Structure formats: structure tokens, C-alpha cells
All heavy atoms as TSV, in Angstrom:
chain	resi	resn	atom	element	x	y	z
A	1	MET	N	N	-1.331	-34.134	19.995
A	1	MET	CA	C	-0.880	-33.439	21.167
A	1	MET	C	C	0.218	-32.543	20.690
A	1	MET	O	O	1.055	-32.755	19.939
A	1	MET	CB	C	-0.317	-34.551	22.177
A	1	MET	CG	C	0.213	-33.985	23.420
A	1	MET	SD	S	0.780	-35.223	24.468
A	1	MET	CE	C	0.743	-34.382	26.013
A	2	ASP	N	N	0.232	-31.379	21.416
A	2	ASP	CA	C	1.154	-30.366	20.996
A	2	ASP	C	C	2.410	-30.644	21.762
A	2	ASP	O	O	2.575	-30.641	22.987
A	2	ASP	CB	C	0.532	-28.906	21.546
A	2	ASP	CG	C	1.370	-27.844	21.203
A	2	ASP	OD1	O	2.214	-27.951	20.191
A	2	ASP	OD2	O	1.370	-26.797	21.972
A	3	LEU	N	N	3.529	-30.845	20.909
A	3	LEU	CA	C	4.820	-31.158	21.499
A	3	LEU	C	C	5.470	-30.021	22.338
A	3	LEU	O	O	5.992	-30.304	23.445
A	3	LEU	CB	C	5.752	-31.699	20.424
A	3	LEU	CG	C	7.103	-32.075	20.743
A	3	LEU	CD1	C	6.973	-33.366	21.668
A	3	LEU	CD2	C	7.934	-32.400	19.581
A	4	THR	N	N	5.342	-28.834	21.766
A	4	THR	CA	C	5.914	-27.689	22.469
A	4	THR	C	C	5.233	-27.484	23.847
A	4	THR	O	O	5.953	-27.209	24.774
A	4	THR	CB	C	5.751	-26.447	21.656
A	4	THR	OG1	O	6.356	-26.564	20.391
A	4	THR	CG2	C	6.411	-25.268	22.343
A	5	GLY	N	N	3.968	-27.663	23.829
A	5	GLY	CA	C	3.198	-27.431	25.222
A	5	GLY	C	C	3.549	-28.580	26.131
A	5	GLY	O	O	3.632	-28.311	27.275
A	6	ALA	N	N	3.756	-29.765	25.645
A	6	ALA	CA	C	4.255	-30.877	26.531
A	6	ALA	C	C	5.593	-30.639	27.139
A	6	ALA	O	O	5.814	-30.917	28.257
A	6	ALA	CB	C	4.086	-32.209	25.730
A	7	ILE	N	N	6.427	-30.093	26.298
A	7	ILE	CA	C	7.821	-29.807	26.845
A	7	ILE	C	C	7.766	-28.648	27.813
A	7	ILE	O	O	8.438	-28.729	28.901
A	7	ILE	CB	C	8.710	-29.349	25.647
A	7	ILE	CG1	C	8.963	-30.559	24.756
A	7	ILE	CG2	C	10.007	-28.743	26.097
A	7	ILE	CD1	C	9.734	-30.280	23.482
A	8	ARG	N	N	6.871	-27.680	27.735
A	8	ARG	CA	C	6.774	-26.539	28.621
A	8	ARG	C	C	6.117	-27.009	29.907
A	8	ARG	O	O	6.469	-26.583	30.969
A	8	ARG	CB	C	6.019	-25.403	28.033
A	8	ARG	CG	C	6.711	-24.657	26.984
A	8	ARG	CD	C	5.943	-23.527	26.432
A	8	ARG	NE	N	6.702	-22.854	25.331
A	8	ARG	CZ	C	6.117	-22.146	24.388
A	8	ARG	NH1	N	4.876	-22.014	24.340
A	8	ARG	NH2	N	6.776	-21.671	23.447
A	9	ARG	N	N	5.216	-27.948	29.796
A	9	ARG	CA	C	4.446	-28.420	31.030
A	9	ARG	C	C	5.423	-29.400	31.712
A	9	ARG	O	O	5.216	-29.488	33.063
A	9	ARG	CB	C	3.160	-29.209	30.590
A	9	ARG	CG	C	2.075	-28.250	30.332
A	9	ARG	CD	C	0.810	-28.817	30.180
A	9	ARG	NE	N	0.737	-29.950	29.158
A	9	ARG	CZ	C	0.560	-29.844	27.910
A	9	ARG	NH1	N	0.278	-28.614	27.353
A	9	ARG	NH2	N	0.450	-30.804	27.082
A	10	HIS	N	N	6.206	-30.190	31.182
A	10	HIS	CA	C	7.053	-31.126	31.861
A	10	HIS	C	C	8.487	-31.108	31.551
A	10	HIS	O	O	9.167	-31.962	30.919
A	10	HIS	CB	C	6.572	-32.535	31.440
A	10	HIS	CG	C	5.103	-32.788	31.658
A	10	HIS	ND1	N	4.530	-32.956	32.864
A	10	HIS	CD2	C	4.113	-32.902	30.721
A	10	HIS	CE1	C	3.201	-33.060	32.751
A	10	HIS	NE2	N	2.918	-33.039	31.471
A	11	PRO	N	N	9.191	-29.941	31.942
A	11	PRO	CA	C	10.628	-29.759	31.576
A	11	PRO	C	C	11.456	-30.808	32.271
A	11	PRO	O	O	12.522	-31.289	31.615
A	11	PRO	CB	C	10.890	-28.395	32.143
A	11	PRO	CG	C	9.882	-28.102	33.317
A	11	PRO	CD	C	8.698	-28.895	32.852
A	12	ALA	N	N	11.223	-31.288	33.502
A	12	ALA	CA	C	12.031	-32.332	34.063
A	12	ALA	C	C	11.946	-33.672	33.280
A	12	ALA	O	O	12.934	-34.376	33.120
A	12	ALA	CB	C	11.613	-32.591	35.504
A	13	ARG	N	N	10.722	-34.052	32.930
A	13	ARG	CA	C	10.432	-35.204	32.092
A	13	ARG	C	C	11.213	-35.136	30.733
A	13	ARG	O	O	11.856	-36.087	30.380
A	13	ARG	CB	C	9.040	-35.496	31.919
A	13	ARG	CG	C	8.761	-36.703	31.200
A	13	ARG	CD	C	7.396	-37.048	30.927
A	13	ARG	NE	N	6.637	-37.119	32.119
A	13	ARG	CZ	C	5.298	-37.232	32.159
A	13	ARG	NH1	N	4.565	-37.147	31.072
A	13	ARG	NH2	N	4.734	-37.389	33.346
A	14	THR	N	N	11.201	-34.031	30.202
A	14	THR	CA	C	11.903	-33.770	28.835
A	14	THR	C	C	13.382	-33.930	28.988
A	14	THR	O	O	14.020	-34.487	28.199
A	14	THR	CB	C	11.506	-32.287	28.313
A	14	THR	OG1	O	10.161	-32.124	28.222
A	14	THR	CG2	C	12.147	-32.051	26.996
A	15	ALA	N	N	13.920	-33.285	30.091
A	15	ALA	CA	C	15.325	-33.417	30.363
A	15	ALA	C	C	15.692	-34.827	30.592
A	15	ALA	O	O	16.774	-35.214	30.152
A	15	ALA	CB	C	15.741	-32.544	31.529
A	16	ALA	N	N	14.861	-35.542	31.406
A	16	ALA	CA	C	15.214	-37.032	31.527
A	16	ALA	C	C	15.205	-37.847	30.329
A	16	ALA	O	O	16.031	-38.715	30.049
A	16	ALA	CB	C	14.280	-37.594	32.653
A	17	VAL	N	N	14.230	-37.505	29.407
A	17	VAL	CA	C	14.153	-38.257	28.202
A	17	VAL	C	C	15.436	-37.954	27.260
A	17	VAL	O	O	15.980	-38.754	26.627
A	17	VAL	CB	C	12.855	-38.014	27.471
A	17	VAL	CG1	C	12.893	-38.494	25.980
A	17	VAL	CG2	C	11.674	-38.545	28.247
A	18	LEU	N	N	15.771	-36.667	27.256
A	18	LEU	CA	C	17.021	-36.288	26.414
A	18	LEU	C	C	18.272	-36.960	26.982
A	18	LEU	O	O	19.180	-37.411	26.261
A	18	LEU	CB	C	17.083	-34.724	26.424
A	18	LEU	CG	C	15.990	-34.038	25.584
A	18	LEU	CD1	C	16.247	-32.503	25.659
A	18	LEU	CD2	C	16.089	-34.453	24.145
A	19	ALA	N	N	18.336	-37.030	28.361
A	19	ALA	CA	C	19.519	-37.609	28.959
A	19	ALA	C	C	19.585	-39.037	28.680
A	19	ALA	O	O	20.597	-39.632	28.400
A	19	ALA	CB	C	19.517	-37.234	30.428
A	20	ALA	N	N	18.525	-39.711	28.798
A	20	ALA	CA	C	18.383	-41.155	28.457
A	20	ALA	C	C	18.691	-41.370	27.038
A	20	ALA	O	O	19.399	-42.400	26.730
A	20	ALA	CB	C	17.018	-41.723	28.765
A	21	GLY	N	N	18.329	-40.550	26.196
A	21	GLY	CA	C	18.618	-40.689	24.741
A	21	GLY	C	C	20.099	-40.482	24.424
A	21	GLY	O	O	20.654	-41.199	23.653
A	22	ALA	N	N	20.694	-39.531	25.135
A	22	ALA	CA	C	22.066	-39.381	25.067
A	22	ALA	C	C	22.856	-40.584	25.525
A	22	ALA	O	O	23.848	-41.013	24.965
A	22	ALA	CB	C	22.511	-38.049	25.780
A	23	VAL	N	N	22.391	-41.100	26.640
A	23	VAL	CA	C	23.106	-42.341	27.125
A	23	VAL	C	C	23.090	-43.525	26.093
A	23	VAL	O	O	23.999	-44.270	25.928
A	23	VAL	CB	C	22.522	-42.757	28.557
A	23	VAL	CG1	C	23.033	-44.167	28.906
A	23	VAL	CG2	C	22.921	-41.721	29.625
A	24	VAL	N	N	21.874	-43.673	25.511
A	24	VAL	CA	C	21.638	-44.699	24.457
A	24	VAL	C	C	22.522	-44.492	23.325
A	24	VAL	O	O	23.174	-45.414	22.842
A	24	VAL	CB	C	20.207	-44.827	24.139
A	24	VAL	CG1	C	20.017	-45.634	22.965
A	24	VAL	CG2	C	19.330	-45.305	25.229
A	25	VAL	N	N	22.636	-43.306	22.814
A	25	VAL	CA	C	23.492	-42.964	21.690
A	25	VAL	C	C	24.984	-43.215	22.040
A	25	VAL	O	O	25.794	-43.851	21.307
A	25	VAL	CB	C	23.288	-41.491	21.311
A	25	VAL	CG1	C	24.398	-41.058	20.317
A	25	VAL	CG2	C	21.936	-41.412	20.655
A	26	VAL	N	N	25.536	-42.760	23.183
A	26	VAL	CA	C	26.887	-43.016	23.559
A	26	VAL	C	C	27.105	-44.446	23.736
A	26	VAL	O	O	28.208	-44.974	23.358
A	26	VAL	CB	C	27.224	-42.136	24.909
A	26	VAL	CG1	C	28.519	-42.495	25.441
A	26	VAL	CG2	C	27.200	-40.664	24.563
A	27	ALA	N	N	26.195	-45.141	24.449
A	27	ALA	CA	C	26.443	-46.637	24.681
A	27	ALA	C	C	26.428	-47.374	23.269
A	27	ALA	O	O	27.276	-48.252	23.172
A	27	ALA	CB	C	25.282	-47.245	25.567
A	28	GLY	N	N	25.590	-46.990	22.453
A	28	GLY	CA	C	25.583	-47.557	21.093
A	28	GLY	C	C	26.867	-47.337	20.257
A	28	GLY	O	O	27.469	-48.164	19.632
A	29	PHE	N	N	27.444	-46.128	20.434
A	29	PHE	CA	C	28.588	-45.740	19.784
A	29	PHE	C	C	29.845	-46.620	20.341
A	29	PHE	O	O	30.629	-47.173	19.698
A	29	PHE	CB	C	28.897	-44.225	19.901
A	29	PHE	CG	C	30.290	-43.985	19.335
A	29	PHE	CD1	C	30.471	-43.748	17.999
A	29	PHE	CD2	C	31.419	-43.736	20.103
A	29	PHE	CE1	C	31.635	-43.375	17.501
A	29	PHE	CE2	C	32.601	-43.425	19.634
A	29	PHE	CZ	C	32.708	-43.218	18.235
A	30	LEU	N	N	29.923	-46.678	21.726
A	30	LEU	CA	C	30.964	-47.448	22.320
A	30	LEU	C	C	30.804	-48.988	22.077
A	30	LEU	O	O	31.717	-49.661	21.970
A	30	LEU	CB	C	30.933	-47.167	23.828
A	30	LEU	CG	C	31.383	-45.833	24.213
A	30	LEU	CD1	C	31.217	-45.591	25.748
A	30	LEU	CD2	C	32.701	-45.406	23.702
A	31	TRP	N	N	29.628	-49.491	21.834
A	31	TRP	CA	C	29.352	-50.891	21.627
A	31	TRP	C	C	29.722	-51.190	20.161
A	31	TRP	O	O	30.363	-52.132	19.908
A	31	TRP	CB	C	27.939	-51.268	21.920
A	31	TRP	CG	C	27.740	-52.727	21.619
A	31	TRP	CD1	C	28.286	-53.865	22.204
A	31	TRP	CD2	C	26.816	-53.226	20.566
A	31	TRP	NE1	N	27.728	-54.929	21.736
A	31	TRP	CE2	C	26.885	-54.595	20.601
A	31	TRP	CE3	C	26.006	-52.566	19.640
A	31	TRP	CZ2	C	26.081	-55.447	19.871
A	31	TRP	CZ3	C	25.300	-53.471	18.877
A	31	TRP	CH2	C	25.405	-54.849	18.974
A	32	PHE	N	N	29.435	-50.297	19.247
A	32	PHE	CA	C	29.595	-50.627	17.890
A	32	PHE	C	C	31.016	-50.167	17.421
A	32	PHE	O	O	31.747	-50.959	16.576
A	32	PHE	CB	C	28.554	-49.829	16.962
A	32	PHE	CG	C	28.804	-50.007	15.504
A	32	PHE	CD1	C	28.757	-51.263	14.897
A	32	PHE	CD2	C	29.120	-48.844	14.689
A	32	PHE	CE1	C	28.982	-51.432	13.543
A	32	PHE	CE2	C	29.354	-49.138	13.321
A	32	PHE	CZ	C	29.233	-50.341	12.750
A	33	ARG	N	N	31.669	-49.118	17.979
A	33	ARG	CA	C	32.933	-48.693	17.677
A	33	ARG	C	C	33.193	-48.479	16.276
A	33	ARG	O	O	34.085	-49.267	15.576
A	33	ARG	CB	C	33.988	-49.598	18.308
A	33	ARG	CG	C	33.992	-49.582	19.831
A	33	ARG	CD	C	34.509	-48.403	20.491
A	33	ARG	NE	N	35.782	-47.995	19.991
A	33	ARG	CZ	C	36.901	-48.204	20.543
A	33	ARG	NH1	N	36.892	-49.012	21.610
A	33	ARG	NH2	N	38.086	-47.793	20.138
A	34	PRO	N	N	32.556	-47.593	15.560
A	34	PRO	CA	C	32.757	-47.495	14.078
A	34	PRO	C	C	34.172	-47.076	13.753
A	34	PRO	O	O	34.621	-47.255	12.642
A	34	PRO	CB	C	31.826	-46.336	13.646
A	34	PRO	CG	C	31.426	-45.623	14.912
A	34	PRO	CD	C	31.615	-46.623	16.055
A	35	ASP	N	N	34.976	-46.535	14.574
A	35	ASP	CA	C	36.484	-46.231	14.296
A	35	ASP	C	C	37.144	-47.444	14.045
A	35	ASP	O	O	38.228	-47.459	13.329
A	35	ASP	CB	C	37.034	-45.358	15.497
A	35	ASP	CG	C	37.020	-46.120	16.815
A	35	ASP	OD1	O	35.968	-46.762	17.065
A	35	ASP	OD2	O	38.030	-46.125	17.477
A	36	ARG	N	N	36.812	-48.700	14.651
A	36	ARG	CA	C	37.512	-49.884	14.346
A	36	ARG	C	C	37.374	-50.373	12.856
A	36	ARG	O	O	38.075	-51.215	12.384
A	36	ARG	CB	C	37.051	-50.946	15.251
A	36	ARG	CG	C	37.576	-50.675	16.631
A	36	ARG	CD	C	37.394	-51.872	17.562
A	36	ARG	NE	N	37.860	-51.634	18.901
A	36	ARG	CZ	C	37.792	-52.422	19.790
A	36	ARG	NH1	N	37.452	-53.749	19.537
A	36	ARG	NH2	N	38.344	-52.193	21.030
A	37	LEU	N	N	36.433	-49.739	12.170
A	37	LEU	CA	C	36.197	-50.186	10.811
A	37	LEU	C	C	37.456	-49.664	9.928
A	37	LEU	O	O	37.793	-50.245	8.919
A	37	LEU	CB	C	34.914	-49.534	10.139
A	37	LEU	CG	C	33.577	-50.036	10.691
A	37	LEU	CD1	C	32.500	-49.167	10.184
A	37	LEU	CD2	C	33.411	-51.441	10.260
A	38	PHE	N	N	38.183	-48.661	10.416
A	38	PHE	CA	C	39.317	-48.085	9.763
A	38	PHE	C	C	40.643	-48.317	10.411
A	38	PHE	O	O	41.598	-48.253	9.780
A	38	PHE	CB	C	39.061	-46.619	9.627
A	38	PHE	CG	C	37.731	-46.178	9.012
A	38	PHE	CD1	C	36.687	-45.790	9.813
A	38	PHE	CD2	C	37.604	-46.424	7.636
A	38	PHE	CE1	C	35.516	-45.415	9.210
A	38	PHE	CE2	C	36.298	-46.101	7.090
A	38	PHE	CZ	C	35.327	-45.660	7.880
A	39	THR	N	N	40.620	-48.593	11.656
A	39	THR	CA	C	41.889	-48.754	12.399
A	39	THR	C	C	42.220	-50.125	13.011
A	39	THR	O	O	43.235	-50.237	13.764
A	39	THR	CB	C	41.881	-47.809	13.601
A	39	THR	OG1	O	40.821	-48.064	14.555
A	39	THR	CG2	C	41.750	-46.337	13.186
A	40	ASP	N	N	41.555	-51.113	12.624
A	40	ASP	CA	C	41.786	-52.428	13.148
A	40	ASP	C	C	42.777	-53.283	12.350
A	40	ASP	O	O	43.156	-54.450	12.702
A	40	ASP	CB	C	40.454	-53.214	13.347
A	40	ASP	CG	C	40.519	-54.345	14.306
A	40	ASP	OD1	O	41.406	-54.325	15.196
A	40	ASP	OD2	O	39.816	-55.351	14.072
A	41	ASP	N	N	43.303	-52.885	11.330
A	41	ASP	CA	C	44.240	-53.606	10.441
A	41	ASP	C	C	45.648	-53.386	10.907
A	41	ASP	O	O	46.108	-52.352	11.009
A	41	ASP	CB	C	44.139	-53.116	8.965
A	41	ASP	CG	C	42.754	-53.367	8.377
A	41	ASP	OD1	O	42.137	-54.304	8.709
A	41	ASP	OD2	O	42.376	-52.626	7.495
A	42	PRO	N	N	46.338	-54.586	11.205
A	42	PRO	CA	C	47.747	-54.377	11.529
A	42	PRO	C	C	48.604	-53.956	10.345
A	42	PRO	O	O	48.353	-54.345	9.163
A	42	PRO	CB	C	48.245	-55.964	12.005
A	42	PRO	CG	C	47.167	-56.702	11.287
A	42	PRO	CD	C	45.859	-55.896	11.174
A	43	VAL	N	N	49.664	-53.132	10.742
A	43	VAL	CA	C	50.494	-52.705	9.669
A	43	VAL	C	C	51.868	-53.396	9.903
A	43	VAL	O	O	52.464	-53.333	10.911
A	43	VAL	CB	C	50.620	-51.216	9.780
A	43	VAL	CG1	C	51.720	-50.682	8.766
A	43	VAL	CG2	C	49.239	-50.484	9.535
A	44	ASN	N	N	52.395	-54.012	8.790
A	44	ASN	CA	C	53.734	-54.562	8.900
A	44	ASN	C	C	54.510	-54.312	7.527
A	44	ASN	O	O	54.442	-55.132	6.663
A	44	ASN	CB	C	53.617	-56.053	9.104
A	44	ASN	CG	C	54.926	-56.788	9.449
A	44	ASN	OD1	O	55.934	-56.059	9.599
A	44	ASN	ND2	N	54.993	-58.048	9.414
A	45	GLU	N	N	54.875	-53.068	7.335
A	45	GLU	CA	C	55.599	-52.689	6.178
A	45	GLU	C	C	56.995	-52.183	6.419
A	45	GLU	O	O	57.369	-51.633	7.372
A	45	GLU	CB	C	54.898	-51.541	5.477
A	45	GLU	CG	C	53.303	-51.849	5.163
A	45	GLU	CD	C	52.513	-50.709	4.675
A	45	GLU	OE1	O	53.072	-49.564	4.720
A	45	GLU	OE2	O	51.454	-50.903	4.196
A	46	ALA	N	N	57.788	-52.413	5.460
A	46	ALA	CA	C	59.109	-51.901	5.438
A	46	ALA	C	C	59.151	-50.431	5.090
A	46	ALA	O	O	58.219	-49.997	4.319
A	46	ALA	CB	C	60.067	-52.689	4.592
A	47	ALA	N	N	60.102	-49.739	5.558
A	47	ALA	CA	C	60.170	-48.257	5.118
A	47	ALA	C	C	60.659	-48.280	3.667
A	47	ALA	O	O	61.318	-49.153	3.109
A	47	ALA	CB	C	61.336	-47.596	5.983
A	48	PRO	N	N	60.229	-47.175	2.894
A	48	PRO	CA	C	60.670	-47.084	1.467
A	48	PRO	C	C	62.170	-47.138	1.323
A	48	PRO	O	O	62.891	-46.409	1.949
A	48	PRO	CB	C	60.001	-45.723	1.046
A	48	PRO	CG	C	59.059	-45.399	2.077
A	48	PRO	CD	C	59.473	-46.075	3.345
A	49	GLY	N	N	62.495	-48.011	0.457
A	49	GLY	CA	C	63.916	-48.162	0.076
A	49	GLY	C	C	64.740	-48.889	1.039
A	49	GLY	O	O	66.016	-48.944	1.052
A	50	VAL	N	N	64.119	-49.615	2.005
A	50	VAL	CA	C	64.851	-50.493	3.067
A	50	VAL	C	C	64.521	-51.888	2.919
A	50	VAL	O	O	63.380	-52.266	2.717
A	50	VAL	CB	C	64.584	-49.939	4.464
A	50	VAL	CG1	C	65.152	-50.808	5.569
A	50	VAL	CG2	C	64.796	-48.511	4.606
A	51	VAL	N	N	65.545	-52.703	2.851
A	51	VAL	CA	C	65.458	-54.138	2.851
A	51	VAL	C	C	64.930	-54.632	4.257
A	51	VAL	O	O	65.663	-54.276	5.141
A	51	VAL	CB	C	66.701	-54.884	2.362
A	51	VAL	CG1	C	66.523	-56.374	2.339
A	51	VAL	CG2	C	66.948	-54.352	0.920
A	52	PRO	N	N	63.879	-55.413	4.366
A	52	PRO	CA	C	63.495	-55.894	5.785
A	52	PRO	C	C	64.624	-56.671	6.340
A	52	PRO	O	O	65.278	-57.505	5.837
A	52	PRO	CB	C	62.384	-56.730	5.371
A	52	PRO	CG	C	61.799	-56.342	4.110
A	52	PRO	CD	C	62.946	-55.782	3.352
A	53	GLY	N	N	64.899	-56.320	7.657
A	53	GLY	CA	C	65.944	-57.105	8.379
A	53	GLY	C	C	67.296	-56.488	8.291
A	53	GLY	O	O	68.182	-56.806	8.957
A	54	GLU	N	N	67.400	-55.388	7.410
A	54	GLU	CA	C	68.654	-54.752	7.132
A	54	GLU	C	C	69.158	-53.815	8.329
A	54	GLU	O	O	70.225	-53.639	8.641
A	54	GLU	CB	C	68.737	-54.038	5.851
A	54	GLU	CG	C	70.002	-53.437	5.484
A	54	GLU	CD	C	69.893	-52.768	4.199
A	54	GLU	OE1	O	69.806	-53.505	3.058
A	54	GLU	OE2	O	69.820	-51.542	4.136
A	55	MET	N	N	68.039	-53.056	8.889
A	55	MET	CA	C	68.296	-52.084	9.839
A	55	MET	C	C	68.039	-52.478	11.194
A	55	MET	O	O	67.466	-51.695	11.981
A	55	MET	CB	C	67.439	-50.907	9.367
A	55	MET	CG	C	67.683	-50.338	8.061
A	55	MET	SD	S	69.198	-49.532	8.016
A	55	MET	CE	C	69.344	-49.156	6.359
A	56	ASP	N	N	68.343	-53.608	11.665
A	56	ASP	CA	C	67.974	-54.123	12.946
A	56	ASP	C	C	68.774	-53.467	14.123
A	56	ASP	O	O	68.540	-53.578	15.255
A	56	ASP	CB	C	68.114	-55.582	13.084
A	56	ASP	CG	C	66.939	-56.287	12.334
A	56	ASP	OD1	O	65.894	-55.606	12.022
A	56	ASP	OD2	O	67.188	-57.479	12.012
A	57	THR	N	N	70.053	-52.966	13.790
A	57	THR	CA	C	70.948	-52.461	14.802
A	57	THR	C	C	70.645	-51.034	15.158
A	57	THR	O	O	71.100	-50.533	16.292
A	57	THR	CB	C	72.340	-52.394	14.296
A	57	THR	OG1	O	72.555	-51.699	13.229
A	57	THR	CG2	C	72.798	-53.883	13.998
A	58	GLY	N	N	69.714	-50.281	14.582
A	58	GLY	CA	C	69.463	-49.042	14.834
A	58	GLY	C	C	70.397	-47.971	14.170
A	58	GLY	O	O	70.181	-46.860	14.404
A	59	MET	N	N	71.275	-48.424	13.408
A	59	MET	CA	C	72.186	-47.527	12.686
A	59	MET	C	C	72.191	-47.925	11.232
A	59	MET	O	O	71.953	-49.032	10.944
A	59	MET	CB	C	73.596	-47.595	13.322
A	59	MET	CG	C	73.733	-47.166	14.650
A	59	MET	SD	S	75.362	-47.361	15.382
A	59	MET	CE	C	76.354	-46.397	14.275
A	60	ASN	N	N	72.611	-47.051	10.364
A	60	ASN	CA	C	72.645	-47.373	9.019
A	60	ASN	C	C	74.013	-48.268	8.825
A	60	ASN	O	O	75.041	-47.832	9.171
A	60	ASN	CB	C	72.864	-46.089	8.222
A	60	ASN	CG	C	72.805	-46.330	6.636
A	60	ASN	OD1	O	73.052	-47.506	6.268
A	60	ASN	ND2	N	72.401	-45.384	5.938
A	61	PRO	N	N	73.875	-49.527	8.331
A	61	PRO	CA	C	75.094	-50.369	8.219
A	61	PRO	C	C	76.182	-49.873	7.296
A	61	PRO	O	O	77.309	-50.109	7.562
A	61	PRO	CB	C	74.613	-51.644	7.691
A	61	PRO	CG	C	73.106	-51.507	7.391
A	61	PRO	CD	C	72.721	-50.159	7.743
A	62	ALA	N	N	75.847	-49.009	6.415
A	62	ALA	CA	C	76.795	-48.323	5.522
A	62	ALA	C	C	77.485	-47.090	6.097
A	62	ALA	O	O	78.447	-46.514	5.566
A	62	ALA	CB	C	76.255	-48.054	4.136
A	63	GLY	N	N	76.949	-46.647	7.216
A	63	GLY	CA	C	77.466	-45.464	7.903
A	63	GLY	C	C	76.971	-44.204	7.155
A	63	GLY	O	O	77.407	-43.149	7.587
A	64	GLY	N	N	76.131	-44.285	6.200
A	64	GLY	CA	C	75.676	-43.137	5.548
A	64	GLY	C	C	74.512	-42.414	6.332
A	64	GLY	O	O	74.297	-42.667	7.451
A	65	SER	N	N	73.842	-41.492	5.537
A	65	SER	CA	C	72.731	-40.744	6.171
A	65	SER	C	C	71.453	-41.345	5.847
A	65	SER	O	O	70.451	-40.626	5.897
A	65	SER	CB	C	72.839	-39.317	5.772
A	65	SER	OG	O	72.712	-39.161	4.321
A	66	GLY	N	N	71.327	-42.608	5.447
A	66	GLY	CA	C	70.107	-43.243	5.116
A	66	GLY	C	C	69.222	-43.525	6.242
A	66	GLY	O	O	69.525	-43.163	7.320
A	67	PRO	N	N	68.063	-44.075	6.004
A	67	PRO	CA	C	67.115	-44.326	7.070
A	67	PRO	C	C	67.626	-45.440	8.050
A	67	PRO	O	O	68.350	-46.299	7.610
A	67	PRO	CB	C	65.806	-44.770	6.269
A	67	PRO	CG	C	66.330	-45.322	5.062
A	67	PRO	CD	C	67.515	-44.548	4.663
A	68	GLY	N	N	67.348	-45.344	9.244
A	68	GLY	CA	C	67.611	-46.222	10.242
A	68	GLY	C	C	66.603	-46.452	11.234
A	68	GLY	O	O	65.552	-45.601	11.276
A	69	VAL	N	N	66.527	-47.461	12.016
A	69	VAL	CA	C	65.418	-47.630	13.016
A	69	VAL	C	C	65.790	-46.823	14.144
A	69	VAL	O	O	66.786	-46.805	14.887
A	69	VAL	CB	C	65.382	-49.243	13.503
A	69	VAL	CG1	C	64.374	-49.270	14.531
A	69	VAL	CG2	C	65.188	-49.993	12.379
A	70	LEU	N	N	64.766	-45.916	14.534
A	70	LEU	CA	C	64.877	-45.045	15.745
A	70	LEU	C	C	64.258	-45.551	16.884
A	70	LEU	O	O	64.807	-45.312	17.987
A	70	LEU	CB	C	64.330	-43.570	15.330
A	70	LEU	CG	C	65.011	-42.883	14.233
A	70	LEU	CD1	C	64.218	-41.630	13.904
A	70	LEU	CD2	C	66.371	-42.581	14.468
A	71	ALA	N	N	63.142	-46.260	16.721
A	71	ALA	CA	C	62.475	-46.747	17.925
A	71	ALA	C	C	61.559	-47.913	17.475
A	71	ALA	O	O	61.180	-48.023	16.391
A	71	ALA	CB	C	61.529	-45.670	18.609
A	72	ARG	N	N	61.275	-48.805	18.396
A	72	ARG	CA	C	60.361	-49.829	18.143
A	72	ARG	C	C	59.312	-49.888	19.263
A	72	ARG	O	O	59.571	-49.435	20.264
A	72	ARG	CB	C	61.077	-51.317	18.182
A	72	ARG	CG	C	62.062	-51.422	17.007
A	72	ARG	CD	C	62.790	-52.730	17.147
A	72	ARG	NE	N	63.766	-52.775	16.122
A	72	ARG	CZ	C	63.807	-53.455	15.049
A	72	ARG	NH1	N	62.610	-54.074	14.723
A	72	ARG	NH2	N	64.728	-53.453	14.105
A	73	GLY	N	N	58.130	-50.446	18.908
A	73	GLY	CA	C	57.084	-50.425	19.759
A	73	GLY	C	C	55.903	-51.136	19.253
A	73	GLY	O	O	55.892	-51.608	18.096
A	74	ARG	N	N	54.793	-51.054	19.976
A	74	ARG	CA	C	53.445	-51.714	19.540
A	74	ARG	C	C	52.423	-50.587	19.763
A	74	ARG	O	O	52.413	-49.898	20.682
A	74	ARG	CB	C	53.180	-52.887	20.455
A	74	ARG	CG	C	54.036	-54.113	20.281
A	74	ARG	CD	C	53.593	-55.228	21.071
A	74	ARG	NE	N	52.205	-55.225	21.389
A	74	ARG	CZ	C	51.514	-55.845	22.227
A	74	ARG	NH1	N	52.134	-56.721	22.943
A	74	ARG	NH2	N	50.247	-55.873	22.405
A	75	PHE	N	N	51.529	-50.659	18.792
A	75	PHE	CA	C	50.229	-49.801	18.870
A	75	PHE	C	C	49.323	-50.588	19.827
A	75	PHE	O	O	49.120	-51.735	19.685
A	75	PHE	CB	C	49.664	-49.563	17.495
A	75	PHE	CG	C	50.436	-48.704	16.651
A	75	PHE	CD1	C	51.201	-49.209	15.586
A	75	PHE	CD2	C	50.490	-47.326	16.953
A	75	PHE	CE1	C	51.936	-48.252	14.832
A	75	PHE	CE2	C	51.126	-46.415	16.175
A	75	PHE	CZ	C	51.980	-46.895	15.045
A	76	ILE	N	N	48.698	-49.839	20.627
A	76	ILE	CA	C	47.708	-50.398	21.522
A	76	ILE	C	C	46.345	-49.657	21.326
A	76	ILE	O	O	46.330	-48.457	21.100
A	76	ILE	CB	C	48.070	-50.498	22.930
A	76	ILE	CG1	C	48.357	-49.051	23.573
A	76	ILE	CG2	C	49.300	-51.333	23.249
A	76	ILE	CD1	C	48.576	-48.994	25.019
A	77	SER	N	N	45.259	-50.382	21.445
A	77	SER	CA	C	43.876	-49.829	21.447
A	77	SER	C	C	43.560	-49.097	22.650
A	77	SER	O	O	43.684	-49.818	23.697
A	77	SER	CB	C	42.958	-50.790	20.952
A	77	SER	OG	O	41.720	-50.212	21.010
A	78	LEU	N	N	43.149	-47.971	22.630
A	78	LEU	CA	C	42.797	-47.266	23.854
A	78	LEU	C	C	41.205	-47.335	23.930
A	78	LEU	O	O	40.584	-46.753	24.718
A	78	LEU	CB	C	43.266	-45.799	23.843
A	78	LEU	CG	C	44.805	-45.697	23.891
A	78	LEU	CD1	C	45.173	-44.214	23.813
A	78	LEU	CD2	C	45.358	-46.295	25.050
């Protein structure tokens, strides 16, 4: 069967098949979520050169210009 001729004879059916295929592809992507292969690991690391627990007050304890905690929060999956 000639595919080009079938597409020309049945444009509505062709559009419906393409739309259904797009829905299947999007649903498969949302179900599998390949981005979680790279972003599902929790991170719990200290800043370079900082002793864990040292910077809990939000200020540098020595009063210098070193790193300090500016904000705290949680990452959430959207």
C-alpha cells in the first residue's frame, strides 16, 4: 500500500494517529521520568573549607569575610 496516498486520502485519520502517538510518547516520558536518573540523589555536603556545624548562626564566627550560611531550605521535586 502506498503510504503517501493513504495519508492524502485520510488526513483526519493521519492527524488522529499522530496525536495518539504524541500522547503515548508524552505519557511514557512522564511515567519513566529519565531526568530522575540524574537528579534523585540527595546532597548533603559541607561547603569547601567549612567544618560542618560551625556556621549554624548565619555569620562567620571569627567575624571575617569567610563563608557563612545565607539561607537554608529543601529541594522539592516538581
